[in-house]
C-alpha atoms as a printed R data frame, in Angstrom:
    type eleno elety resid chain resno       x      y       z
1   ATOM     1    CA   MET     A     1 -12.096  5.825 -44.043
2   ATOM     2    CA   SER     A     2  -8.555  5.899 -42.672
3   ATOM     3    CA   PHE     A     3  -6.209  2.918 -44.272
4   ATOM     4    CA   PRO     A     4  -3.549  1.434 -42.329
5   ATOM     5    CA   LEU     A     5  -0.094  3.027 -43.256
6   ATOM     6    CA   TRP     A     6   1.448 -0.302 -45.008
7   ATOM     7    CA   ARG     A     7  -1.838 -0.251 -47.414
8   ATOM     8    CA   MET     A     8  -1.212  3.137 -47.883
9   ATOM     9    CA   ALA     A     9   2.287  2.546 -49.148
10  ATOM    10    CA   ALA     A    10   1.754 -0.092 -50.841
11  ATOM    11    CA   ILE     A    11  -1.274  1.891 -52.959
12  ATOM    12    CA   GLU     A    12   1.351  4.407 -53.177
13  ATOM    13    CA   GLU     A    13   3.930  2.321 -54.549
14  ATOM    14    CA   SER     A    14   2.209  0.518 -57.215
15  ATOM    15    CA   ARG     A    15   0.900  3.819 -58.517
16  ATOM    16    CA   PHE     A    16   4.475  4.421 -58.484
17  ATOM    17    CA   ALA     A    17   5.065  2.174 -60.621
18  ATOM    18    CA   GLN     A    18   2.394  2.386 -62.983
19  ATOM    19    CA   ILE     A    19   3.576  6.013 -63.463
20  ATOM    20    CA   VAL     A    20   7.487  4.633 -64.056
21  ATOM    21    CA   ASP     A    21   6.372  2.291 -66.293
22  ATOM    22    CA   LYS     A    22   4.468  5.072 -67.821
23  ATOM    23    CA   LEU     A    23   7.122  6.946 -68.825
24  ATOM    24    CA   LYS     A    24   9.729  4.649 -70.020
25  ATOM    25    CA   GLU     A    25   6.833  4.233 -72.734
26  ATOM    26    CA   SER     A    26   7.292  7.467 -73.991
27  ATOM    27    CA   VAL     A    27  10.891  6.676 -74.022
28  ATOM    28    CA   GLY     A    28  10.832  4.314 -77.081
29  ATOM    29    CA   VAL     A    29   8.647  7.169 -79.071
30  ATOM    30    CA   PRO     A    30  10.385  8.549 -81.366
31  ATOM    31    CA   ILE     A    31   9.958 11.501 -83.237
32  ATOM    32    CA   THR     A    32   9.032 10.819 -86.476
33  ATOM    33    CA   GLY     A    33   7.759 14.333 -87.834
34  ATOM    34    CA   ARG     A    34   9.765 17.717 -88.546
35  ATOM    35    CA   VAL     A    35  10.802 18.330 -84.848
36  ATOM    36    CA   GLN     A    36   9.631 22.092 -84.883
37  ATOM    37    CA   ASP     A    37   6.053 21.332 -86.346
38  ATOM    38    CA   VAL     A    38   6.133 18.648 -83.266
39  ATOM    39    CA   VAL     A    39   7.162 21.315 -81.186
40  ATOM    40    CA   GLU     A    40   4.676 23.565 -82.312
41  ATOM    41    CA   LEU     A    41   1.533 21.453 -82.780
42  ATOM    42    CA   THR     A    42   2.251 20.064 -78.880
43  ATOM    43    CA   GLY     A    43   2.132 24.501 -78.222
44  ATOM    44    CA   LYS     A    44  -1.224 24.905 -79.819
45  ATOM    45    CA   THR     A    45  -2.648 21.788 -78.402
46  ATOM    46    CA   TYR     A    46  -1.157 22.714 -74.965
47  ATOM    47    CA   GLY     A    47  -2.294 26.516 -75.023
48  ATOM    48    CA   LEU     A    48   1.988 27.256 -74.990
49  ATOM    49    CA   THR     A    49   3.023 30.891 -75.822
50  ATOM    50    CA   GLN     A    50   5.461 31.702 -78.931
51  ATOM    51    CA   ASN     A    51   8.444 31.808 -76.253
52  ATOM    52    CA   GLU     A    52   7.388 29.058 -74.365
53  ATOM    53    CA   GLN     A    53   7.651 26.875 -77.714
54  ATOM    54    CA   ASP     A    54  11.337 28.123 -78.572
55  ATOM    55    CA   GLY     A    55  11.835 26.979 -75.441
56  ATOM    56    CA   VAL     A    56  10.748 23.556 -75.467
57  ATOM    57    CA   LEU     A    57  12.217 23.342 -78.702
58  ATOM    58    CA   ASN     A    58  15.575 24.651 -77.777
59  ATOM    59    CA   TYR     A    59  15.575 22.186 -74.862
60  ATOM    60    CA   LEU     A    60  14.469 19.397 -77.370
61  ATOM    61    CA   ILE     A    61  17.364 19.906 -79.408
62  ATOM    62    CA   GLN     A    62  20.397 21.009 -76.728
63  ATOM    63    CA   GLY     A    63  19.124 17.412 -75.036
64  ATOM    64    CA   GLY     A    64  19.145 15.436 -78.101
65  ATOM    65    CA   ASP     A    65  16.468 12.898 -77.330
66  ATOM    66    CA   LEU     A    66  14.175 13.185 -79.850
67  ATOM    67    CA   SER     A    67  11.616 10.883 -78.450
68  ATOM    68    CA   LEU     A    68   8.365 11.692 -76.461
69  ATOM    69    CA   TYR     A    69   9.723 10.972 -73.461
70  ATOM    70    CA   GLY     A    70  12.338 13.849 -74.758
71  ATOM    71    CA   LEU     A    71   9.740 16.692 -75.856
72  ATOM    72    CA   SER     A    72   8.517 16.032 -72.410
73  ATOM    73    CA   ASN     A    73  11.593 16.414 -70.522
74  ATOM    74    CA   ALA     A    74  12.002 19.488 -72.320
75  ATOM    75    CA   VAL     A    75   8.177 21.113 -71.315
76  ATOM    76    CA   THR     A    76   9.575 20.478 -67.874
77  ATOM    77    CA   ARG     A    77  13.113 21.609 -68.407
78  ATOM    78    CA   ALA     A    78  11.110 25.388 -69.659
79  ATOM    79    CA   SER     A    79   8.923 26.122 -66.833
80  ATOM    80    CA   GLN     A    80  11.906 26.671 -65.408
81  ATOM    81    CA   ASP     A    81  12.311 29.913 -67.278
82  ATOM    82    CA   ILE     A    82   8.788 30.934 -66.684
83  ATOM    83    CA   GLU     A    83   8.793 33.399 -63.940
84  ATOM    84    CA   SER     A    84   5.208 33.020 -62.947
85  ATOM    85    CA   TYR     A    85   4.570 30.098 -60.092
86  ATOM    86    CA   ASP     A    86   1.792 29.296 -61.222
87  ATOM    87    CA   ARG     A    87   2.887 29.215 -65.435
88  ATOM    88    CA   ALA     A    88   6.037 27.392 -64.673
89  ATOM    89    CA   THR     A    89   3.806 24.751 -62.181
90  ATOM    90    CA   ASP     A    90   1.217 24.235 -65.375
91  ATOM    91    CA   LEU     A    91   3.971 23.245 -67.747
92  ATOM    92    CA   GLU     A    92   5.027 20.875 -65.656
93  ATOM    93    CA   ALA     A    93   1.419 18.990 -65.509
94  ATOM    94    CA   ILE     A    94   1.562 19.607 -69.239
95  ATOM    95    CA   GLY     A    95   5.309 18.104 -69.048
96  ATOM    96    CA   TRP     A    96   3.176 15.094 -67.744
97  ATOM    97    CA   LYS     A    97   0.025 15.643 -70.104
98  ATOM    98    CA   VAL     A    98   2.496 15.201 -72.871
99  ATOM    99    CA   ALA     A    99   4.368 11.913 -72.181
100 ATOM   100    CA   THR     A   100   0.724 10.606 -70.967
101 ATOM   101    CA   MET     A   101  -1.747 11.533 -74.130
102 ATOM   102    CA   PRO     A   102  -2.884  8.957 -76.199
103 ATOM   103    CA   SER     A   103  -1.006  6.758 -79.055
104 ATOM   104    CA   ALA     A   104  -3.911  8.704 -81.298
105 ATOM   105    CA   GLN     A   105  -3.127 12.656 -80.554
106 ATOM   106    CA   TRP     A   106   0.509 12.100 -80.839
107 ATOM   107    CA   ARG     A   107   0.122 10.456 -83.913
108 ATOM   108    CA   GLU     A   108  -1.611 14.066 -85.236
109 ATOM   109    CA   ILE     A   109   1.215 15.768 -83.205
110 ATOM   110    CA   ASN     A   110   3.879 13.254 -85.056
111 ATOM   111    CA   ALA     A   111   2.719 13.679 -88.465
């Protein structure tokens, strides 16, 4: 089934708006737990190595944004330090998962 170009553009614009809204939500969600613990629990939840967790913590502190959004950005920034393209791509995906994790999961990590 083929969609007309104008319909595809409307779908893509709608999806883009949903993504932006999700990211905006994560900006307003502060890290209230001990930052090192939040990074460690995030790492365990999403399978980050200790070196990757150390990078995330470093970029989170450097960025100064102690929110769910800041944590997500720290994960994606840490991906740039990974030599393996496949693993770096995995971290990019994990960054999105972090930004959009269910609130119940975030409450557990952010305790």
